[in-house]
MDTraj code that builds the backbone (N, CA, C; nanometers):
import mdtraj as md
import numpy as np

residues = "UNK UNK UNK UNK UNK UNK UNK UNK UNK UNK UNK UNK UNK UNK UNK UNK UNK UNK UNK UNK UNK UNK UNK UNK UNK UNK UNK UNK UNK UNK UNK UNK UNK UNK UNK UNK UNK UNK UNK UNK UNK UNK UNK UNK UNK UNK UNK UNK UNK UNK UNK UNK UNK UNK UNK UNK UNK UNK UNK UNK UNK UNK UNK UNK UNK UNK UNK UNK UNK UNK UNK UNK UNK UNK UNK UNK UNK UNK UNK UNK UNK UNK UNK UNK UNK UNK UNK UNK UNK UNK UNK UNK UNK UNK UNK UNK UNK UNK UNK UNK UNK UNK UNK UNK UNK UNK UNK UNK UNK UNK UNK UNK UNK UNK UNK UNK UNK UNK UNK UNK UNK UNK UNK UNK UNK UNK UNK UNK UNK UNK UNK UNK UNK UNK UNK UNK UNK UNK UNK UNK UNK UNK UNK UNK UNK UNK UNK UNK UNK UNK UNK UNK UNK UNK UNK UNK UNK UNK UNK UNK UNK UNK UNK UNK UNK UNK UNK UNK UNK UNK UNK UNK UNK UNK UNK UNK UNK UNK UNK UNK UNK UNK UNK UNK UNK UNK UNK UNK UNK UNK UNK UNK UNK UNK UNK UNK UNK UNK UNK UNK UNK".split()
xyz = np.array([
    [-2.2384, 2.2673, 4.0395],
    [-2.1042, 2.2160, 4.0142],
    [-2.0717, 2.0842, 4.0550],
    [-1.9610, 2.0424, 4.0123],
    [-1.9684, 1.9007, 4.0331],
    [-1.8266, 1.9017, 4.1326],
    [-1.8470, 1.7916, 4.2031],
    [-1.7444, 1.7972, 4.3547],
    [-1.5838, 1.8110, 4.2607],
    [-1.5553, 1.7584, 4.1453],
    [-1.4208, 1.7917, 4.0842],
    [-1.3909, 1.9326, 4.1072],
    [-1.4992, 1.9827, 4.0157],
    [-1.4581, 2.1497, 4.0110],
    [-1.4622, 2.2536, 4.1410],
    [-1.5436, 2.1757, 4.2751],
    [-1.5200, 2.2291, 4.3766],
    [-1.4042, 2.2113, 4.4249],
    [-1.3489, 2.0572, 4.4263],
    [-1.2543, 2.0493, 4.4641],
    [-1.0961, 2.1302, 4.4528],
    [-1.1063, 2.1488, 4.2906],
    [-1.0090, 2.2092, 4.2342],
    [-0.9869, 2.3486, 4.2950],
    [-1.1085, 2.4116, 4.3425],
    [-1.1520, 2.5434, 4.3160],
    [-1.0912, 2.5649, 4.4261],
    [-1.1348, 2.4720, 4.5147],
    [-1.0904, 2.5072, 4.6841],
    [-1.0073, 2.5165, 4.6905],
    [-0.8567, 2.4309, 4.6387],
    [-0.7895, 2.3691, 4.6365],
    [-0.6456, 2.5152, 4.6064],
    [-0.7282, 2.5588, 4.4849],
    [-0.6244, 2.6675, 4.4078],
    [-0.6479, 2.7992, 4.5263],
    [-0.7426, 2.8463, 4.5681],
    [-0.7625, 2.9415, 4.6533],
    [-0.7431, 2.9400, 4.7946],
    [-0.7348, 2.8141, 4.8387],
    [-0.6266, 2.7997, 4.9580],
    [-0.5073, 2.8168, 4.9415],
    [-0.4117, 2.7724, 4.8225],
    [-0.3217, 2.8396, 4.7664],
    [-0.2777, 2.9859, 4.8063],
    [-0.4012, 3.0342, 4.6944],
    [-0.3357, 3.1599, 4.6447],
    [-0.3900, 3.2486, 4.8507],
    [-0.4622, 3.1882, 4.9117],
    [-0.4510, 3.2556, 5.0270],
    [-0.3347, 3.2449, 5.1282],
    [-0.2685, 3.1705, 5.1179],
    [-0.1718, 3.1286, 5.1952],
    [-0.0213, 3.1668, 5.1334],
    [-0.0853, 3.2422, 4.9807],
    [0.0504, 3.2967, 4.9550],
    [0.0368, 3.4464, 4.9876],
    [-0.0961, 3.4850, 4.9736],
    [-0.1511, 3.6301, 5.0076],
    [-0.0821, 3.6614, 5.1208],
    [-0.1079, 3.5583, 5.2246],
    [-0.1015, 3.5854, 5.3431],
    [0.0233, 3.6032, 5.4027],
    [0.1303, 3.5172, 5.3458],
    [0.2548, 3.4945, 5.3739],
    [0.3260, 3.6351, 5.3023],
    [0.2662, 3.7361, 5.1651],
    [0.3202, 3.8136, 5.1491],
    [0.2775, 3.9631, 5.2683],
    [0.1720, 3.9817, 5.3032],
    [0.1209, 4.0241, 5.3631],
    [0.2095, 4.0107, 5.5211],
    [0.2312, 3.9456, 5.5769],
    [0.3149, 3.9155, 5.6857],
    [0.4669, 3.9040, 5.7310],
    [0.5069, 3.8956, 5.5666],
    [0.6895, 3.8299, 5.5526],
    [0.6588, 3.6907, 5.5483],
    [0.8360, 3.6408, 5.5429],
    [0.8469, 3.5052, 5.5536],
    [0.7902, 3.4221, 5.6845],
    [0.7938, 3.3530, 5.6704],
    [0.7481, 3.2476, 5.8280],
    [0.8697, 3.1225, 5.7457],
    [0.8881, 3.0683, 5.8822],
    [0.9640, 2.8955, 5.9105],
    [0.8266, 2.8353, 5.9224],
    [0.8304, 2.7560, 5.8123],
    [0.7409, 2.6422, 5.8396],
    [0.8148, 2.4494, 5.8136],
    [0.8142, 2.3821, 5.9287],
    [0.8633, 2.2671, 5.9666],
    [0.8228, 2.1655, 5.9151],
    [0.8807, 2.1665, 5.7949],
    [0.7145, 1.9854, 5.7191],
    [0.8179, 1.8818, 5.7456],
    [0.7363, 1.7914, 5.7928],
    [0.8074, 1.6124, 5.7509],
    [0.7829, 1.5945, 5.6417],
    [0.8617, 1.4494, 5.6082],
    [0.8601, 1.3988, 5.4768],
    [0.8632, 1.2896, 5.4709],
    [0.7714, 1.1807, 5.3545],
    [0.7510, 1.0083, 5.3709],
    [0.6837, 0.9927, 5.4873],
    [0.5615, 1.0215, 5.5965],
    [0.5052, 0.9719, 5.6378],
    [0.4015, 0.8789, 5.5458],
    [0.4197, 0.6993, 5.5979],
    [0.3525, 0.6326, 5.5277],
    [0.4593, 0.5146, 5.4359],
    [0.5464, 0.5642, 5.4389],
    [0.6713, 0.4910, 5.3982],
    [0.6937, 0.3566, 5.4586],
    [0.7362, 0.3944, 5.5758],
    [0.7689, 0.3272, 5.6625],
    [0.7272, 0.3414, 5.7938],
    [0.7494, 0.2378, 5.8898],
    [0.6630, 0.2260, 6.0496],
    [0.7524, 0.3196, 6.1290],
    [0.8602, 0.3186, 6.0952],
    [0.9702, 0.4106, 6.1297],
    [0.9135, 0.5955, 6.0784],
    [0.9305, 0.5765, 6.0111],
    [0.8725, 0.7358, 5.9774],
    [0.7098, 0.7536, 6.0023],
    [0.6875, 0.6924, 6.0303],
    [0.5735, 0.7269, 6.0993],
    [0.5667, 0.7480, 6.2321],
    [0.5939, 0.6720, 6.3005],
    [0.6419, 0.7093, 6.4384],
    [0.7248, 0.8448, 6.4371],
    [0.8489, 0.8361, 6.4104],
    [0.9089, 0.9883, 6.3945],
    [0.8872, 1.1146, 6.3279],
    [0.7499, 1.1034, 6.2356],
    [0.6684, 1.2169, 6.2296],
    [0.6322, 1.2774, 6.2885],
    [0.5406, 1.1846, 6.3841],
    [0.4413, 1.2285, 6.5079],
    [0.4928, 1.2622, 6.6174],
    [0.6400, 1.1981, 6.6369],
    [0.6752, 1.2272, 6.7536],
    [0.7668, 1.3542, 6.6939],
    [0.8201, 1.4105, 6.6004],
    [0.8473, 1.5647, 6.5652],
    [0.7649, 1.6355, 6.6063],
    [0.6110, 1.6093, 6.5809],
    [0.4984, 1.7220, 6.5692],
    [0.4905, 1.7469, 6.7254],
    [0.4669, 1.6379, 6.8339],
    [0.3984, 1.5936, 6.9329],
    [0.5372, 1.6542, 7.0053],
    [0.6692, 1.6486, 6.9775],
    [0.7716, 1.6910, 7.0844],
    [0.8543, 1.7966, 7.0429],
    [0.8442, 1.8378, 6.9114],
    [0.9590, 1.8898, 6.8220],
    [0.8686, 2.0518, 6.8243],
    [0.9104, 2.0710, 6.6573],
    [0.8585, 2.1909, 6.5989],
    [0.8009, 2.1685, 6.4655],
    [0.7956, 2.0347, 6.3929],
    [0.7167, 1.9872, 6.2723],
    [0.5809, 2.0230, 6.3150],
    [0.4823, 2.1170, 6.2037],
    [0.3671, 2.1238, 6.2187],
    [0.3176, 2.0757, 6.0751],
    [0.3931, 2.0385, 5.9796],
    [0.3245, 1.9977, 5.8530],
    [0.4283, 1.8706, 5.8010],
    [0.3088, 1.7795, 5.7309],
    [0.3816, 1.6458, 5.6587],
    [0.3342, 1.5936, 5.5553],
    [0.4261, 1.5323, 5.4994],
    [0.3434, 1.4625, 5.3555],
    [0.3417, 1.3359, 5.3642],
    [0.2087, 1.2842, 5.2796],
    [0.1965, 1.1354, 5.2764],
    [0.2019, 1.0883, 5.1815],
    [0.2330, 0.9708, 5.1966],
    [0.2832, 0.8905, 5.0836],
    [0.1838, 0.7613, 5.0788],
    [0.0726, 0.7899, 4.9568],
    [-0.0294, 0.7121, 4.9752],
    [-0.0124, 0.5346, 4.8844],
    [0.0806, 0.5280, 4.8293],
    [0.1171, 0.4012, 4.7806],
    [0.1877, 0.3148, 4.8247],
    [0.2185, 0.3840, 4.9332],
    [0.3120, 0.3062, 5.0492],
    [0.2644, 0.2013, 5.1472],
    [0.3407, 0.0996, 5.1759],
    [0.3090, -0.0162, 5.2462],
    [0.2577, 0.0039, 5.3933],
    [0.3167, 0.1310, 5.4437],
    [0.2653, 0.2005, 5.5772],
    [0.1733, 0.2986, 5.5957],
    [0.1077, 0.2899, 5.4593],
    [0.0450, 0.4179, 5.4376],
    [-0.0878, 0.4061, 5.5752],
    [-0.1872, 0.3194, 5.5467],
    [-0.3230, 0.2842, 5.6951],
    [-0.2625, 0.3076, 5.8033],
    [-0.1610, 0.2723, 5.8405],
    [-0.0715, 0.2831, 5.9866],
    [-0.1135, 0.4460, 6.0343],
    [-0.0358, 0.5487, 5.9024],
    [-0.0110, 0.6382, 5.9115],
    [-0.1281, 0.7022, 5.8859],
    [-0.2318, 0.6739, 5.8185],
    [-0.4094, 0.7215, 5.8444],
    [-0.4506, 0.6986, 5.9491],
    [-0.4494, 0.6137, 6.0271],
    [-0.4817, 0.6075, 6.1911],
    [-0.4393, 0.7040, 6.2487],
    [-0.2560, 0.7089, 6.2880],
    [-0.1693, 0.8370, 6.3584],
    [-0.3037, 0.9112, 6.3298],
    [-0.2599, 0.9798, 6.1903],
    [-0.3085, 1.1408, 6.1671],
    [-0.4182, 1.1589, 6.2189],
    [-0.5227, 1.0673, 6.2476],
    [-0.6843, 1.0743, 6.2871],
    [-0.6500, 1.1133, 6.3964],
    [-0.5533, 1.0142, 6.4838],
    [-0.5540, 1.0384, 6.5822],
    [-0.4818, 1.1774, 6.6558],
    [-0.4271, 1.2575, 6.5615],
    [-0.3549, 1.3708, 6.6009],
    [-0.3692, 1.4900, 6.4942],
    [-0.5321, 1.4941, 6.5035],
    [-0.5606, 1.6020, 6.4342],
    [-0.5167, 1.7798, 6.4064],
    [-0.4083, 1.8059, 6.4989],
    [-0.3693, 1.9373, 6.4916],
    [-0.2417, 1.9198, 6.3929],
    [-0.2327, 1.8325, 6.3528],
    [-0.0911, 1.8041, 6.2541],
    [-0.1293, 1.8348, 6.1326],
    [-0.0898, 1.9206, 6.0474],
    [-0.1623, 1.9557, 5.8881],
    [-0.1098, 1.8098, 5.8044],
    [-0.1327, 1.8164, 5.7535],
    [-0.1313, 1.6957, 5.5993],
    [-0.1435, 1.7394, 5.4820],
    [-0.0567, 1.6798, 5.3894],
    [-0.0525, 1.7135, 5.2266],
    [-0.0124, 1.5987, 5.1750],
    [-0.0676, 1.5945, 5.0474],
    [-0.0286, 1.4505, 4.9798],
    [0.1069, 1.4749, 4.9395],
    [0.1652, 1.3437, 4.9308],
    [0.3635, 1.3789, 4.9122],
    [0.3258, 1.3265, 4.7383],
    [0.3252, 1.3933, 4.6583],
    [0.3243, 1.2867, 4.5136],
    [0.4410, 1.2004, 4.4735],
    [0.3347, 1.0413, 4.4907],
    [0.5070, 0.9980, 4.4566],
    [0.4492, 0.8775, 4.3601],
    [0.6219, 0.9051, 4.2368],
    [0.6107, 0.8502, 4.1543],
    [0.7137, 0.8098, 4.1242],
    [0.8227, 0.7873, 4.2339],
    [0.9292, 0.6738, 4.2062],
    [0.9522, 0.5865, 4.3713],
    [1.0322, 0.5075, 4.3012],
    [1.0395, 0.3898, 4.4298],
    [1.1938, 0.3554, 4.4498],
    [1.2943, 0.4945, 4.5236],
    [1.4491, 0.4546, 4.5138],
    [1.5211, 0.3545, 4.6254],
    [1.4169, 0.3000, 4.6698],
    [1.5329, 0.2552, 4.7702],
    [1.5239, 0.1155, 4.7584],
    [1.6328, 0.0316, 4.7474],
    [1.6835, -0.0994, 4.7375],
    [1.5816, -0.2211, 4.7529],
    [1.5341, -0.2061, 4.9381],
    [1.4570, -0.3111, 4.9760],
    [1.3322, -0.3117, 5.0219],
    [1.2810, -0.1737, 4.9273],
    [1.1143, -0.1332, 4.9643],
    [1.0891, -0.0803, 4.8733],
    [1.0093, -0.1001, 4.7799],
    [0.9342, -0.0530, 4.6819],
    [0.7680, -0.0465, 4.6841],
    [0.7560, 0.0524, 4.5980],
    [0.5940, 0.0170, 4.5913],
    [0.5459, 0.0934, 4.4169],
    [0.4253, 0.0905, 4.4168],
    [0.4164, 0.0977, 4.2619],
    [0.2579, 0.2151, 4.2432],
    [0.2004, 0.2082, 4.1654],
    [0.0808, 0.2755, 4.1112],
    [-0.0189, 0.2055, 4.2092],
    [-0.1106, 0.2975, 4.2858],
    [-0.2643, 0.2274, 4.2554],
    [-0.3367, 0.1938, 4.1451],
    [-0.3349, 0.2129, 4.0333],
    [-0.4285, 0.2236, 3.9671],
    [-0.3506, 0.1460, 3.8767],
    [-0.3954, 0.0711, 3.7286],
    [-0.3283, 0.0234, 3.6225],
    [-0.2916, 0.0901, 3.5646],
    [-0.1376, 0.1046, 3.5345],
    [-0.0490, 0.1916, 3.4773],
    [0.1104, 0.1377, 3.4647],
    [0.1099, 0.0459, 3.3746],
    [0.2395, -0.0098, 3.3586],
    [0.3336, 0.0456, 3.2937],
    [0.3176, 0.1889, 3.2363],
    [0.3979, 0.2277, 3.1541],
    [0.5051, 0.3003, 3.2290],
    [0.4700, 0.3326, 3.3725],
    [0.5165, 0.4183, 3.4931],
    [0.6199, 0.3176, 3.5700],
    [0.5654, 0.1823, 3.5574],
    [0.6982, 0.0527, 3.6642],
    [0.7561, -0.0166, 3.5286],
    [0.8356, -0.0544, 3.6147],
    [0.9690, -0.1348, 3.6119],
    [0.9156, -0.3295, 3.5370],
    [0.9604, -0.4044, 3.5216],
    [0.8805, -0.5099, 3.4951],
    [0.8781, -0.5855, 3.6340],
    [0.8661, -0.5706, 3.7130],
    [0.8430, -0.6129, 3.9021],
    [0.7216, -0.5275, 3.9221],
    [0.6443, -0.4056, 3.7995],
    [0.5313, -0.3557, 3.8714],
    [0.5568, -0.2368, 3.9989],
    [0.6734, -0.2223, 3.9890],
    [0.6974, -0.0885, 4.0809],
    [0.7711, 0.0483, 4.0061],
    [0.7071, 0.1743, 4.0934],
    [0.7870, 0.2828, 4.0413],
    [0.9436, 0.2833, 3.9860],
    [0.9969, 0.3611, 3.8607],
    [1.1184, 0.3540, 3.8368],
    [1.1879, 0.4172, 3.9744],
    [1.3344, 0.3951, 3.9766],
    [1.4017, 0.4474, 4.0984],
    [1.3923, 0.6209, 4.1291],
    [1.3895, 0.6497, 3.9660],
    [1.4441, 0.7972, 3.9365],
    [1.3625, 0.8653, 3.8179],
    [1.3135, 0.9764, 3.8118],
    [1.2138, 1.0536, 3.7447],
    [1.3367, 1.0768, 3.6215],
    [1.4530, 1.1353, 3.7052],
    [1.5579, 1.1439, 3.5724],
    [1.7087, 1.0431, 3.6006],
    [1.8339, 1.0853, 3.5409],
    [1.9417, 1.0128, 3.5550],
    [2.0028, 1.0826, 3.6632],
    [2.0378, 1.0337, 3.7771],
    [2.0658, 1.0667, 3.8821],
    [2.1799, 1.0015, 3.9965],
    [2.2762, 1.0605, 4.0591],
    [2.3621, 0.9552, 4.1119],
    [2.4070, 0.7909, 4.0500],
    [2.3962, 0.6946, 4.1257],
    [2.3683, 0.5022, 4.0563],
    [2.3024, 0.5107, 3.9625],
    [2.1816, 0.5703, 3.9182],
    [2.0688, 0.5082, 3.8386],
    [2.1027, 0.5227, 3.6836],
    [2.1281, 0.5010, 3.5806],
    [2.0996, 0.4996, 3.4296],
    [1.9619, 0.5700, 3.3990],
    [2.0035, 0.6268, 3.2965],
    [1.8980, 0.6545, 3.1849],
    [1.7541, 0.5368, 3.1702],
    [1.8334, 0.4117, 3.1401],
    [1.7200, 0.3567, 3.1243],
    [1.6227, 0.2861, 3.2343],
    [1.6596, 0.3323, 3.3569],
    [1.5948, 0.2704, 3.4834],
    [1.5065, 0.4226, 3.5391],
    [1.4996, 0.4872, 3.4715],
    [1.4028, 0.6826, 3.4945],
    [1.2800, 0.6542, 3.3770],
    [1.2031, 0.7630, 3.5075],
    [1.0643, 0.7646, 3.4616],
    [1.0399, 0.8202, 3.2929],
    [1.1668, 0.9120, 3.3012],
    [1.2171, 0.9901, 3.1829],
    [1.2058, 0.9253, 3.0780],
    [1.2743, 0.8002, 3.0745],
    [1.2397, 0.6843, 2.9559],
    [1.1994, 0.6224, 2.9004],
    [1.0435, 0.5813, 3.0123],
    [0.9918, 0.5025, 3.0170],
    [0.8647, 0.5775, 2.8637],
    [0.8249, 0.4848, 2.8155],
    [0.6939, 0.5132, 2.6918],
    [0.6020, 0.5505, 2.8141],
    [0.5921, 0.6397, 2.9226],
    [0.4493, 0.6506, 2.9555],
    [0.3503, 0.7296, 2.9183],
    [0.2008, 0.7057, 2.9204],
    [0.0730, 0.6569, 2.8864],
    [-0.0070, 0.7368, 2.9890],
    [-0.0665, 0.8334, 2.9601],
    [-0.2079, 0.9335, 3.0400],
    [-0.3219, 0.8326, 3.0543],
    [-0.3418, 0.7808, 2.8960],
    [-0.4590, 0.7316, 2.8990],
    [-0.4557, 0.5827, 2.9890],
    [-0.3801, 0.5570, 3.0303],
    [-0.3552, 0.4346, 3.1011],
    [-0.4237, 0.4533, 3.2441],
    [-0.3969, 0.5814, 3.3239],
    [-0.4573, 0.6223, 3.3958],
    [-0.5957, 0.6689, 3.3845],
    [-0.6115, 0.7370, 3.2823],
    [-0.7642, 0.7489, 3.2287],
    [-0.8841, 0.6494, 3.2249],
    [-0.8189, 0.5346, 3.2301],
    [-0.9009, 0.4503, 3.1910],
    [-0.9614, 0.4142, 3.3157],
    [-0.9530, 0.4449, 3.4521],
    [-1.0004, 0.3939, 3.5222],
    [-1.1053, 0.4945, 3.5473],
    [-1.1964, 0.4559, 3.5836],
    [-1.3211, 0.5154, 3.5542],
    [-1.3362, 0.5998, 3.7501],
    [-1.2981, 0.6535, 3.8037],
    [-1.2192, 0.7491, 3.9425],
    [-1.1474, 0.8420, 3.8650],
    [-1.0494, 0.8238, 3.7474],
    [-0.9614, 0.9090, 3.6612],
    [-0.9922, 0.9737, 3.5546],
    [-1.0644, 0.9346, 3.4796],
    [-1.1391, 0.9314, 3.3492],
    [-1.1451, 1.1163, 3.2688],
    [-1.2234, 1.1415, 3.3835],
    [-1.2438, 1.3172, 3.3350],
    [-1.1833, 1.3853, 3.4319],
    [-1.0663, 1.3652, 3.5147],
    [-0.9761, 1.4623, 3.5874],
    [-0.8908, 1.4953, 3.5158],
    [-0.9067, 1.6722, 3.5218],
    [-0.8418, 1.7460, 3.4267],
    [-0.6463, 1.6788, 3.4588],
    [-0.6016, 1.6955, 3.3570],
    [-0.4358, 1.7060, 3.4003],
    [-0.3764, 1.7883, 3.3354],
    [-0.3260, 1.8948, 3.4287],
    [-0.2361, 1.9981, 3.4187],
    [-0.1019, 1.9650, 3.4504],
    [0.0132, 2.0247, 3.3968],
    [0.1241, 1.9526, 3.3951],
    [0.1837, 2.1324, 3.4766],
    [0.2053, 2.1585, 3.5719],
    [0.2760, 2.2498, 3.5896],
    [0.4454, 2.2052, 3.6338],
    [0.5160, 2.2631, 3.5949],
    [0.6251, 2.2485, 3.5460],
    [0.7408, 2.3736, 3.5335],
    [0.9008, 2.3417, 3.5300],
    [1.0123, 2.4534, 3.5266],
    [1.0554, 2.4574, 3.3589],
    [1.0074, 2.3625, 3.3481],
    [1.0581, 2.3377, 3.1836],
    [0.9905, 2.4357, 3.0668],
    [1.1034, 2.4622, 2.9923],
    [1.0084, 2.5656, 2.8890],
    [1.0329, 2.4973, 2.7427],
    [1.1010, 2.3716, 2.7428],
    [1.1322, 2.3152, 2.5913],
    [1.0027, 2.2777, 2.5303],
    [1.0319, 2.3509, 2.4202],
    [0.9418, 2.3046, 2.3253],
    [0.9042, 2.0851, 2.2651],
    [0.9559, 2.0403, 2.3282],
    [0.9454, 1.8921, 2.3437],
    [0.8429, 1.8696, 2.4130],
    [0.8892, 1.9018, 2.5150],
    [0.8511, 1.8547, 2.6680],
    [0.6634, 1.9119, 2.6869],
    [0.6939, 2.0083, 2.5798],
    [0.5523, 2.1005, 2.6003],
    [0.4245, 1.9957, 2.5224],
    [0.4829, 1.9861, 2.3569],
    [0.4892, 1.9037, 2.2673],
    [0.3990, 1.7253, 2.3196],
    [0.5252, 1.7151, 2.3825],
    [0.5236, 1.5681, 2.4481],
    [0.3665, 1.5298, 2.5533],
    [0.3597, 1.6337, 2.5756],
    [0.3046, 1.6245, 2.7628],
    [0.1104, 1.6177, 2.6468],
    [0.0905, 1.7441, 2.5381],
    [-0.0347, 1.7441, 2.4704],
    [-0.0362, 1.6610, 2.4126],
    [0.0725, 1.5694, 2.3162],
    [0.0681, 1.4267, 2.2739],
    [0.0298, 1.3132, 2.3823],
    [0.0250, 1.2922, 2.4904],
    [-0.0024, 1.2283, 2.5992],
    [-0.0801, 1.1993, 2.6710],
    [-0.1747, 1.3550, 2.6083],
    [-0.3218, 1.4023, 2.7003],
    [-0.3301, 1.5011, 2.7447],
    [-0.2173, 1.5633, 2.8065],
    [-0.2314, 1.6337, 2.9331],
    [-0.3052, 1.7875, 2.8646],
    [-0.4129, 1.8469, 2.9261],
    [-0.5333, 1.8929, 2.9555],
    [-0.4644, 2.0379, 2.8989],
    [-0.3257, 2.1015, 2.9835],
    [-0.2599, 2.2236, 2.9875],
    [-0.1101, 2.2011, 3.0675],
    [-0.0387, 2.2833, 2.9644],
    [0.0797, 2.2932, 3.0172],
    [0.1664, 2.4100, 3.0562],
    [0.1795, 2.4257, 3.1674],
    [0.2066, 2.5609, 3.2439],
    [0.3316, 2.5623, 3.2674],
    [0.4263, 2.6376, 3.2391],
    [0.5691, 2.7233, 3.2970],
    [0.5326, 2.7710, 3.4174],
    [0.6179, 2.7051, 3.5149],
    [0.6055, 2.7913, 3.6703],
    [0.6715, 2.9208, 3.6461],
    [0.5899, 2.9942, 3.6748],
    [0.6973, 3.2063, 3.6514],
    [0.7712, 3.2002, 3.8167],
    [0.9011, 3.2724, 3.7440],
    [0.9963, 3.2983, 3.8886],
    [0.9544, 3.4220, 3.9088],
    [0.9536, 3.3900, 4.0511],
    [0.9410, 3.5671, 4.1611],
    [0.7965, 3.5194, 4.2259],
    [0.7843, 3.5759, 4.3474],
    [0.6309, 3.6001, 4.3968],
    [0.5137, 3.6308, 4.3349],
    [0.5420, 3.7316, 4.2869],
    [0.4202, 3.8558, 4.2137],
    [0.3845, 3.7557, 4.0601],
    [0.4874, 3.6904, 4.0115],
    [0.4449, 3.6307, 3.8773],
    [0.3843, 3.4939, 3.9260],
    [0.4334, 3.4332, 4.0168],
    [0.3822, 3.3135, 4.0730],
    [0.1970, 3.3583, 4.1181],
    [0.2055, 3.4628, 4.1664],
    [0.0959, 3.4919, 4.2760],
    [-0.0723, 3.4868, 4.0926],
    [0.0253, 3.5935, 4.0147],
    [-0.0525, 3.6426, 3.9450],
    [-0.1066, 3.5008, 3.8197],
    [-0.0252, 3.3936, 3.8218],
    [-0.0802, 3.3110, 3.7684],
    [-0.1484, 3.1946, 3.8436],
    [-0.1630, 3.1916, 3.9884],
    [-0.2499, 3.0920, 4.0409],
    [-0.3721, 3.1616, 4.0316],
    [-0.4102, 3.2879, 4.0668],
    [-0.4944, 3.3500, 4.0422],
    [-0.5506, 3.3328, 3.8918],
    [-0.4853, 3.3400, 3.7919],
    [-0.5582, 3.3244, 3.6394],
    [-0.5933, 3.1477, 3.6303],
    [-0.4898, 3.0451, 3.6866],
    [-0.5385, 2.9326, 3.6904],
    [-0.6689, 2.9073, 3.7877],
    [-0.6701, 2.9803, 3.8733],
    [-0.8122, 2.9261, 3.9450],
    [-0.9212, 3.0427, 3.8599],
    [-0.9107, 3.0984, 3.8249],
    [-1.0229, 3.2051, 3.7500],
    [-1.0688, 3.0878, 3.6355],
    [-0.9749, 3.0311, 3.5576],
    [-1.0020, 2.9484, 3.4897],
    [-1.0852, 2.8310, 3.4919],
    [-1.0448, 2.8019, 3.6235],
    [-1.1059, 2.6520, 3.6718],
    [-1.2764, 2.6606, 3.6971],
    [-1.2814, 2.7978, 3.7274],
    [-1.3926, 2.8435, 3.7940],
    [-1.4590, 2.8911, 3.6876],
    [-1.4659, 2.9114, 3.5586],
    [-1.5635, 2.9050, 3.4448],
    [-1.5632, 2.7895, 3.3777],
    [-1.4577, 2.7171, 3.3527],
    [-1.4686, 2.5456, 3.2850],
    [-1.5877, 2.4730, 3.3478],
    [-1.7035, 2.4641, 3.2370],
    [-1.7818, 2.3822, 3.2888],
    [-1.7152, 2.2432, 3.2876],
    [-1.6842, 2.1634, 3.3813],
    [-1.6301, 2.0064, 3.3906],
    [-1.7555, 1.8807, 3.3884],
    [-1.7608, 1.7623, 3.3182],
    [-1.8550, 1.7160, 3.3260],
    [-1.8508, 1.6463, 3.4032],
    [-1.9788, 1.5465, 3.5054],
    [-2.0466, 1.5113, 3.6237],
    [-1.9495, 1.3745, 3.5869],
])
top = md.Topology()
chain = top.add_chain()
for i, resn in enumerate(residues, 1):
    res = top.add_residue(resn, chain, resSeq=i)
    for name in ("N", "CA", "C"):
        top.add_atom(name, md.element.get_by_symbol(name[0]), res)
traj = md.Trajectory(xyz[None], top)
């Protein structure tokens, strides 16, 4: 079994275990920090919120300028749980970032991520990721990601979204079920599927 398959199965198994634990013990409050790696201030604030407050989990933004400092600080704070913040936008006016791989179809003319995925507040449609002609093959051109399965997990049931995702190279399109029981069943099914699929090395 290759590393990608092991990593994917492990992540799905951990997710399902967490969901199952929550179902048994009832709801719990989890205070999560956001945007560590984006700025020096965000890094300091997240660590302080853990050490002096009640925050126990944080999401790190990998393509951002203060990511290396965040990694160093997190290594010095082993009790703080860390997840990856999926970073696809760059909405701040005076602080920008872009993709770590060659992917010009998801950036503006300056090489930065678009400010929003869809139209919102002061951002018109033409400066959103939705309006861009983005292509998965750009990411798959990178040797590290060429054989990585692309799974769209979404709330959209729109037929045009499903068709566009497959046209762009997605391997699977899954609409997130509503309700705990249905979501748990979906996670179990996804886990079983990726245990049975034989991915290439």
